[in-house]
C-alpha positions as CSV (number, residue, x, y, z in Angstrom):
1,X,-0.3,-0.2,-0.4
2,X,1.4,3.5,-1.1
3,X,2.7,5.9,1.8
4,X,-0.7,8.2,1.1
5,X,-3.0,5.8,1.1
6,X,-3.6,4.7,4.7
7,X,-6.6,3.4,6.4
8,X,-8.6,5.5,8.6
9,X,-7.5,3.6,11.3
10,X,-3.9,4.0,10.6
11,X,-4.4,7.6,10.1
12,X,-6.0,8.0,13.5
13,X,-2.9,6.2,15.0
14,X,-0.3,8.1,12.9
15,X,-2.2,11.6,14.2
16,X,-2.6,10.3,17.9
17,X,1.4,9.4,18.2
18,X,2.4,12.7,16.7
19,X,-0.2,14.5,19.4
20,X,1.2,12.6,21.8
21,X,4.7,13.3,20.9
22,X,3.5,17.1,20.8
23,X,2.0,16.9,24.3
24,X,5.3,15.5,25.6
25,X,7.3,18.5,24.1
26,X,4.6,20.9,25.6
27,X,5.2,19.5,28.9
28,X,9.2,19.0,28.9
29,X,9.1,22.8,27.8
30,X,6.6,23.6,31.1
31,X,8.9,21.3,33.3
32,X,12.0,23.6,32.5
33,X,9.9,26.7,32.8
34,X,8.9,25.8,36.0
35,X,12.2,26.1,37.2
36,X,12.3,29.7,36.4
37,X,9.7,31.0,38.0
38,X,10.1,33.5,40.6
39,X,11.3,31.9,44.6
40,X,8.1,33.8,46.2
41,X,5.6,31.8,43.9
42,X,7.3,28.8,45.1
43,X,7.8,29.4,48.4
44,X,4.3,31.0,49.1
45,X,2.4,27.9,48.2
46,X,3.6,25.1,50.4
47,X,3.8,27.5,53.6
48,X,0.8,29.6,53.2
49,X,-0.6,30.9,56.8
50,X,-4.6,29.7,56.1
51,X,-3.4,26.1,55.4
52,X,-1.5,25.9,58.5
53,X,-3.8,27.3,61.3
54,X,-6.7,25.1,60.2
């Protein structure tokens, strides 16, 4: 079967694999940027006064 003539199931598998790779790449970028956020936002979140007093 020529490369251009794919069954609908094969096309869906190909698109799903491409989307999965794109999602993984975006998550990796977000994870890298997560470490570059200002320290105040990272330290304020776990030790918020409201959560400690309740």
